[in-house]
N, C-alpha and C positions, 0 to 999 in steps of 0.2 A: 839262559842255559840252552845248550843244544842237546836234544834228547833223541835217541833212536828207538824205533819200535821194529822188532824183527819177529817173524813168525814162520814156522814150517808146520805142515799138517800132521806129521806123525813123529813119534819118538825115534824112529829109525833114520829120519832125515837130519841134515846138519844145517846150521845157519852160517856156515863158513863163507859161502858165496855172498851173503848179505854183509857179513863182517868185513869182507874185503872191500866192498863198495862203500862202506861207512868210514873207512880209514882216513880218507882225505877230507872229512867234514868236521874235524875237531869235536867229535862226540864226547860229551861229558858224562852221560848216563845212558845205559842201555836197558831196555825192557824187552826181554826175549822169551818166547814160549813155543812149545811144541804141541799145538792143538789145532784142530780143524777150524777154519775161518767161517764155517757155515753158521755158527752160533755167535751172536754178538756178546754173550756173557763169557768173556775170556778174562781170567784173573789179571794177567799182565797188561792187557789193554786197559782194563778198568783202573789198575794202579797208575798207569801212565797218564790217563785222562785226569785222575785225581791229583797227580803230582805236578803237572805243568801249570805255569802261571803266566800272567801277562808279560809279553816280550820274549817268551821262550820260542824255540823252534823245534818241531818234531820232524825228523828225517826218516823216510821209509824207502825201502828198495823199490817197491812198486805198489800201486793201488791194491793189487790183489793180495798183498801181505796184510793190508789194513782191513779190507772189507771184501766180501764175496759178491755183494750186490751194489748196484748204484744207490739204492735207497739207504743201505747201511753206510756206505761211503759218505753220502751227503749228510746223514745224521751225525756221524762222527766229526765231519768237517764243521758242521754247525756248532757242535760243542766246543771245538777248538777256536772257532771264530768268536764265539761269545766270550771266551777267556782271552781273546786277542793274542792267540798263539798261531804262529806261521806254520804251514805244512809244506814240506819239500818232498816230492816224489821223484827219485832219481831216474827211474826207467822212463817215465812219461815226461820228464823235464818240466814238472809243475812246481811253481813256487808261489804260494798265495799272497806273498808280500809284493808281488809285481802285478802290473796291469794285465799282462798276458796270462799269468797264472789265475787271476780272478776271472778273466774272460773264459778260460778253459773250464773252470769250475761252474760257471753259469751255463755253459753248454751241457755239462753233465747233468745239471739240475733240470734243464729243459728236456733232455733226453729221458730222464726219469719221469717227468710229468707226462711226456708223450707216451711212454711205455704204460703208465698207469691208465691213461685215457683209452689206449688201445685195448687193454685188458677189459675195461668196463664196456667198451663198445662191442667186443666179441662176446662178452657175457650176455649183453642185451640181445644181440643178434641170435645167439643160441637159444635163449628163452623164447624169443618171438617165433623161431622155427619150430620149437617143441610145442608151443601153444597152437600154432597153425595145424599141427598134426594131432592135436588133442592129447599129447603126452604130458605136457607140463601142468602140474597142479599147484605149484608154488610152495615155497618153504621146504621143510624137511618132510620125508615120507611119514605118514601116520603110523603109529605103533599099533600092531595088530595083536590083540590079547583075546585068548579063548575066554568068552564071557562066563561059562560055567566054572572054569578053573579060577578065574578072577573072583567070582562071588564066593566060592568055597574058601579061598585063601584069605580074603578080607573078613569073612565070618570068623575064621580061626584067629585072625589078628585081633578083631574086636572082642573076642571072648577071652583074650589073654593067653591063648595057647602058644602063640609065636609072637616074636617081636616084629616091629615094622621092617627092620632090616632083613629079617628072615623072609618076610612076605615079599619084599622087593626082589630078593635073590631068587626065590621060587618062581616069580613071574618074569624075571629078567628085565626089570624096570628101574629107571633112575628114580631118585627120591622125588623130584619134581613131577615126573610123569605118574608115579604111583599116587601121590596125593591129589593130583589133578583128576585122575580117573576115579578115585574114591569120592571126591566131591561131585563129579558128574553123575555118578551112580546113586547118589543120595537123593537126587531130585525125582 
């Protein structure tokens, strides 16, 4: 079966341009939605991925209609490949059933890996520069709590005057931080 996936970012936009491109491809079923591509959790995308079976072909107008990042594109492509579904992107002229199409996809995968490694390298360099200046202490910044206030609130909580949730709210602490500090202050 030949399936189309169309997407525009807002309800004010039209899929007409994509519809026109799809006309010459004998599309049997269309999954269309008007939602931002930044989120992978799109109802029609998920329905399309659940619908397609081995031997099917998914036609898209362009990669940007399917995914907003290389990583998302490769993850979706991986799902399609596991189901043995071909992807055709009209604008980029990619067809994963051809050697050239598979080659182009491998280039995308390599670029995504390079991008990830560069991000990690820049992160390490930034940390090293901060450490050299004595700025970086590692991890999240420590929560600063007024010790007198903390002691008073915990005393009220232990006396049953307030709930733990109320105590956490008064102190502006998460559940994990509240109980960690209570444990530390018992010693």
